C-alpha positions in Angstrom: -3.8 56.5 27.3 -1.7 56.1 30.4 -0.5 52.9 31.8 -2.9 53.2 34.9 -5.9 53.7 32.4 -4.8 50.6 30.4 -4.6 48.6 33.5 -7.9 49.7 34.4 -9.5 48.9 30.8 -8.0 45.6 31.3 -9.7 45.0 34.7 -13.1 45.9 33.5 -12.7 43.4 30.6 -11.9 40.7 33.0 -14.7 41.6 35.3 -17.5 42.0 32.3 -15.7 38.6 30.6 -16.3 36.6 33.6 -19.6 37.7 34.4 -21.0 36.7 30.9 -19.2 33.6 30.7 -20.8 32.9 34.2 -24.3 33.4 32.7 -23.5 31.0 30.1 -23.0 28.3 32.7 -25.8 29.4 35.1 -28.6 29.1 32.1 -26.7 26.3 30.4 -29.9 24.2 30.1 -32.3 27.0 28.7 -29.5 27.8 26.3 -29.0 24.4 25.0 -32.7 24.2 24.8 -32.6 27.1 22.3 -29.9 25.5 20.3 -31.8 22.5 19.6 -35.2 24.5 19.0 -35.7 27.9 17.0 -36.6 29.8 20.1 -35.5 30.0 23.7 -38.3 28.4 26.1 -38.8 31.7 28.1 -40.7 30.1 31.0 -37.3 28.8 31.8 -35.9 32.2 32.4 -36.8 35.1 34.8 -37.4 38.7 33.5 -34.0 39.5 35.1 -32.2 36.7 33.7 -33.5 37.4 30.2 -32.3 40.9 30.4 -28.9 40.2 31.2 -28.6 37.8 28.4 -29.7 40.1 26.0 -27.5 42.7 27.5 -24.5 40.3 27.0 -25.6 39.5 23.5 -25.9 35.9 24.3 -29.9 35.9 23.2 -31.1 38.5 20.5 -34.5 39.2 19.3 -34.4 39.6 15.2 -37.9 41.8 15.4 -40.8 42.4 17.4 -42.6 39.4 15.8 -40.1 37.2 16.4 -39.2 35.2 19.7 -35.9 35.3 21.5 -33.1 33.2 19.8 -29.5 32.5 20.3 -27.0 34.9 19.0 -25.3 33.6 15.7 -21.8 33.6 17.6 -22.9 31.9 20.5 -24.9 29.1 18.3 -21.4 28.5 16.2 -19.6 28.4 19.5 -21.9 25.6 20.8 -21.6 23.9 17.3 -17.8 24.0 17.6 -17.7 22.5 20.9 -20.1 19.9 20.1 -18.3 19.2 16.8 -22.2 19.4 15.4 -21.8 19.1 11.7 -25.1 20.0 10.8 -24.8 23.4 12.2 -20.8 23.8 12.2 -19.4 26.6 9.5 -16.2 26.5 7.9 -15.1 30.0 8.0 -11.5 31.1 7.4 -11.5 34.9 6.3 -8.0 35.4 5.4 -8.5 38.7 3.7 -9.8 40.4 6.9 -7.3 38.7 8.9 -4.3 39.8 7.0 -5.5 43.5 7.1 -5.7 43.0 10.7 -2.2 41.5 11.0 -0.8 44.6 8.9 -2.5 47.1 11.2 -1.4 45.5 14.5 2.3 45.3 12.9 2.4 48.9 12.3 1.2 49.7 16.0 3.8 47.2 17.1 6.5 49.3 15.2 5.2 52.6 16.3 5.1 51.4 20.0 8.6 50.2 19.6 10.1 53.5 18.1 8.3 55.5 20.9 9.8 53.2 23.8 6.3 52.1 25.1 7.0 48.7 26.3 3.8 47.8 27.8 2.1 48.9 24.6 4.4 46.9 22.6 3.6 43.8 24.7 0.0 44.3 23.9 0.4 44.4 20.4 2.5 41.3 20.1 -0.1 39.6 22.3 -2.7 40.6 20.0 -0.7 39.5 16.9 -0.2 36.0 18.5 -3.7 35.7 19.3 -4.6 36.6 15.7 -2.2 34.2 14.2 -3.4 31.4 16.7 -7.3 32.4 15.5 -6.0 31.9 11.8 -4.3 28.8 12.4 -7.2 27.5 14.7 -9.8 28.4 12.0 -8.2 26.5 9.6 -7.4 23.7 12.1 -11.1 23.4 13.0 -12.4 23.5 9.4 -10.0 20.4 8.4 -11.2 18.7 11.3 -14.9 19.4 10.5 -14.0 18.0 7.1 -12.7 15.1 8.3 -15.5 14.3 10.8 -17.9 14.4 7.9 -15.9 12.5 5.7 -15.0 9.6 8.0 -18.9 9.2 8.8 -19.9 9.5 5.0 -21.9 12.5 6.1 -23.7 10.3 8.4 -25.8 13.3 9.8 -27.9 13.0 6.6 -29.6 9.8 5.5 -30.5 10.3 1.9 -28.2 9.8 -0.8 -29.0 13.0 -2.7 -28.1 14.9 0.6 -25.0 13.3 0.9 -24.1 14.2 -2.6 -25.1 17.6 -2.0 -23.0 17.9 1.3 -20.0 16.5 -0.4 -20.3 19.0 -3.2 -20.6 21.7 -0.6 -17.4 20.5 1.4 -15.3 20.4 -1.9 -16.4 23.9 -2.6 -15.3 24.6 1.0 -11.9 23.4 0.6 -11.8 25.3 -2.9 -12.3 28.6 -0.8 -10.1 27.7 2.0 -7.2 26.9 -0.4 -8.0 30.3 -2.3 -7.8 31.8 1.4 -4.1 30.3 1.7 -3.2 31.4 -1.5 -3.8 35.3 -0.4 -1.1 35.0 2.3 2.3 36.0 0.4 5.0 35.4 2.7 7.4 37.8 0.7 5.2 40.5 1.6 5.1 39.3 5.3 9.2 39.3 5.1 9.2 42.8 3.9 6.5 44.1 6.5 8.1 42.6 9.7 11.8 43.5 8.6 14.7 42.6 11.0 12.4 42.1 14.0 13.3 38.5 15.8 9.9 38.3 17.4 7.8 39.1 14.3 9.8 36.9 12.1 9.7 33.8 14.4 5.7 34.4 14.5 4.7 35.4 11.3 7.3 33.8 9.0 8.7 30.6 10.8 5.7 29.5 12.8 2.8 30.8 10.4 4.6 29.0 7.3 4.9 25.6 9.0 1.6 25.5 10.0 -0.2 26.7 6.9 2.0 24.0 5.0 0.6 21.3 7.3 -3.0 22.6 6.5 -2.4 22.8 2.9 -1.4 19.2 3.0 -4.5 18.2 5.0 -6.7 20.1 2.6 -5.3 18.3 -0.3 -5.6 15.1 1.4 -9.5 15.6 2.3 -9.9 16.8 -1.1 -8.7 13.5 -2.6 -10.7 11.5 -0.5 -13.7 13.6 -1.0 -13.6 12.9 -4.6 -13.1 9.1 -4.3 -16.1 9.1 -1.7 -18.2 11.2 -4.4 -17.3 8.8 -7.2 -18.7 5.9 -4.7 -22.0 8.1 -4.2 -22.4 8.5 -7.8 -22.1 4.8 -8.4 -24.5 4.2 -5.9 -27.0 6.6 -7.2 -27.1 5.1 -10.6 -27.5 1.9 -9.2 -30.5 3.4 -6.8 -32.1 5.4 -9.9 -32.3 1.9 -11.6 -33.8 0.1 -8.6 -36.3 3.0 -8.4 -37.1 2.9 -12.3 -37.9 -0.8 -11.7 -40.0 -0.1 -8.7 -42.0 2.5 -10.6 -42.7 0.1 -13.4 -43.8 -2.6 -11.4 -46.3 -0.2 -9.7 -47.4 0.8 -13.3 -47.5 -2.9 -14.3 -48.6 -5.0 -11.1 -49.3 -8.1 -13.0 -45.8 -8.3 -14.6 -44.1 -11.5 -14.3 -40.5 -12.0 -15.6 -40.0 -14.2 -18.5 -37.9 -17.7 -18.0 -34.9 -16.7 -19.5 -33.3 -19.6 -19.0 -35.4 -21.6 -21.3 -34.7 -19.5 -24.3 -32.2 -20.5 -26.7 -30.9 -16.9 -26.4 -30.3 -15.5 -23.1 -29.9 -11.6 -22.8 -26.8 -10.6 -21.7 -28.1 -8.9 -18.8 -29.3 -12.2 -17.4 -26.9 -14.4 -18.7 -23.9 -14.1 -16.3 -22.6 -17.4 -15.8 -20.2 -19.0 -18.3 -21.6 -21.8 -20.3 -21.1 -25.4 -19.1 -19.4 -27.9 -21.6 -21.1 -31.3 -21.2 -18.9 -34.1 -21.1 -20.0 -37.7 -21.9 -18.2 -41.1 -22.1 -19.5 -44.8 -22.7 -20.3 -46.9 -19.7 -18.0 -49.9 -20.7 -19.0 -51.8 -17.3 -22.7 -52.4 -18.6 -22.7 -55.6 -20.4 -26.3 -54.5 -21.7 -24.8 -51.6 -23.8 -21.9 -53.6 -25.1 -23.5 -54.5 -28.4 -24.8 -51.0 -28.9 -21.6 -49.7 -28.3 -19.8 -52.2 -30.8 -22.4 -51.4 -33.4 -21.6 -47.6 -32.9 -17.8 -48.3 -33.0 -18.1 -50.3 -36.5 -20.3 -47.0 -37.8 -17.3 -44.8 -37.1 -15.4 -43.7 -40.2 -12.2 -45.2 -40.7 -9.4 -42.5 -40.0 -7.0 -41.6 -43.2 -3.6 -42.9 -43.0 -1.1 -41.2 -45.2 1.9 -42.8 -46.8 5.2 -42.0 -44.9 8.4 -42.7 -46.5 10.6 -44.7 -44.1 14.3 -44.5 -44.4 16.6 -47.6 -43.8 17.6 -48.0 -40.5 21.0 -47.2 -39.5 23.3 -49.0 -37.1 22.9 -47.8 -33.4 25.4 -45.3 -32.4 26.4 -45.7 -28.9 26.5 -42.8 -26.8 29.9 -41.3 -26.1 29.4 -41.9 -22.4 28.7 -45.6 -22.8 31.7 -46.0 -25.2 33.9 -44.5 -22.6 32.5 -46.8 -20.1 33.2 -49.9 -22.2 36.8 -48.6 -22.9 37.4 -48.2 -19.0 35.9 -51.6 -18.3 38.2 -53.1 -21.3 41.3 -51.6 -19.7 40.5 -52.8 -16.3 39.8 -56.4 -17.6 43.4 -56.3 -19.7 45.1 -55.3 -16.4 43.6 -58.0 -14.4 44.9 -60.3 -17.0 48.1 -58.8 -16.7 48.2 -59.4 -12.9 47.2 -63.1 -13.4 50.2 -63.5 -15.9 52.3 -62.5 -13.3 50.9 -64.9 -10.8 51.4 -67.7 -13.3 55.2 -67.0 -13.6 57.1 -70.1 -12.2 60.1 -68.3 -10.7 58.2 -65.2 -9.3 60.0 -63.3 -11.6 59.5 -59.7 -12.0 57.1 -58.8 -15.4 57.8 -55.2 -17.0 54.2 -53.7 -17.5 55.4 -52.2 -20.8 57.1 -55.6 -22.3 54.0 -57.3 -21.2 52.1 -54.5 -23.3 54.1 -54.7 -26.6 54.4 -58.5 -26.5 50.2 -58.5 -26.4 48.0 -57.6 -29.2 46.8 -54.7 -26.9 47.0 -51.2 -28.1 46.6 -49.3 -25.1 49.0 -46.0 -24.9 52.0 -46.6 -22.6 51.0 -43.7 -20.0 47.2 -45.1 -19.6 48.4 -48.7 -19.3 50.9 -47.7 -16.5 48.5 -45.8 -14.9 46.0 -48.2 -14.8 48.5 -50.9 -13.5 49.5 -48.8 -10.6 45.7 -47.9 -9.9 44.8 -51.4 -9.7 47.6 -52.2 -7.4 46.7 -49.3 -5.0 43.0 -50.4 -5.3 43.8 -53.9 -4.0 43.1 -54.5 -0.3 45.8 -54.1 2.1 46.1 -58.1 2.4 46.0 -58.4 -1.3 48.6 -55.8 -1.6 51.2 -57.9 0.4 51.1 -60.8 -2.0 52.7 -58.6 -4.7 55.9 -56.3 -5.0 55.5 -53.2 -7.2 58.6 -51.6 -8.1 58.6 -48.1 -10.3 61.4 -47.4 -12.7 61.7 -43.8 -12.4 64.1 -40.7 -12.6 64.2 -37.3 -11.5 62.6 -34.9 -13.9 64.9 -32.0 -13.1 67.6 -31.2 -10.6 65.6 -28.0 -9.6 62.5 -29.8 -8.5 61.4 -33.3 -7.0 59.4 -34.1 -10.1 59.7 -37.9 -11.0 59.1 -39.5 -13.9 57.7 -43.2 -14.2 59.4 -45.0 -17.1 58.1 -48.4 -16.4 56.5 -50.9 -13.8 57.6 -54.2 -12.8 55.2 -56.3 -10.9 56.2 -59.9 -9.2 55.0 -62.0 -6.2 56.4 -61.4 -2.9 58.3 -64.4 -1.9 
């Protein structure tokens, strides 16, 4: 076919398609009435309009006895546009689409080898359309499933119908997953070869889109299974209620027994935990005091077992208490040392270690000297002026400034 012939064919397609799309818009009310009913209301169409709609395959007549109806493809188109789940179909015929894609790829290669650029572009455009259609069918199917799932199959009212619709939706998902499994990307890689346009279209884009659809289908499948479990639970309760209603119809005089007065309440009725009654004597009521006293005397005496009591040992002071007592005793002994210095008649210096040795005290030298110095440093500034503290010390080593205190002399300031 020459280039001019192909352009002429395209022009005819554009003209015919525009005319038939215009018919859909012009007779939209009559077509929607046919969609909601079983047949087309012929009184709203002229003979000329009816013939045009039949010729355009928008309407059809199944047989001579039947009325005029919407063509199946047109009904599906309207259902898709309206997202009408009662008439919407899930259709993803992957096998047929794959066959068409293979044929278009071979035609594309043939056109490229012959240098027919216009035909090459046409075949590539058709390939894009087929891939888009395949992707769109999966997307529409998943959208339809989500619509039904999110509404809890609200387009049907009976619980049994909801269960059947859920089961049908799960079978549709299984068919869609089987369709995805038919697409072998190793085969497509071999089919497209090294052509960059085909690899981008049939490998990169298609693989990404189908991976997204696979994830969506698995998620819808999981949610449908959860919803089915809820429906089954509701169905069990509904059957229980229906059975009770049927029993009441057969036995209209049936009156449930007073289960609360039974000694053994059936588990089905006894849903509450038992109460433990608590009681206590009212000691503030004088009238009951004699009765309570009698009851108290009637109580059995508690049995007392003989226990062996060991001899009490002297109380052992805690270590912390002993340390505090020793610290307090040391402080008092040092205070007596200071008082003895005050009592000196000539205000002569008194050696702390000589005082310790002459007294019956048994404190270590270091502890005694440390406490004497600490006591002096703990005095108020005005009281420190009343004493003169002299430390007898020597340098520990010529290599440092550490000094050793050998004794302390304390005397009154003159």
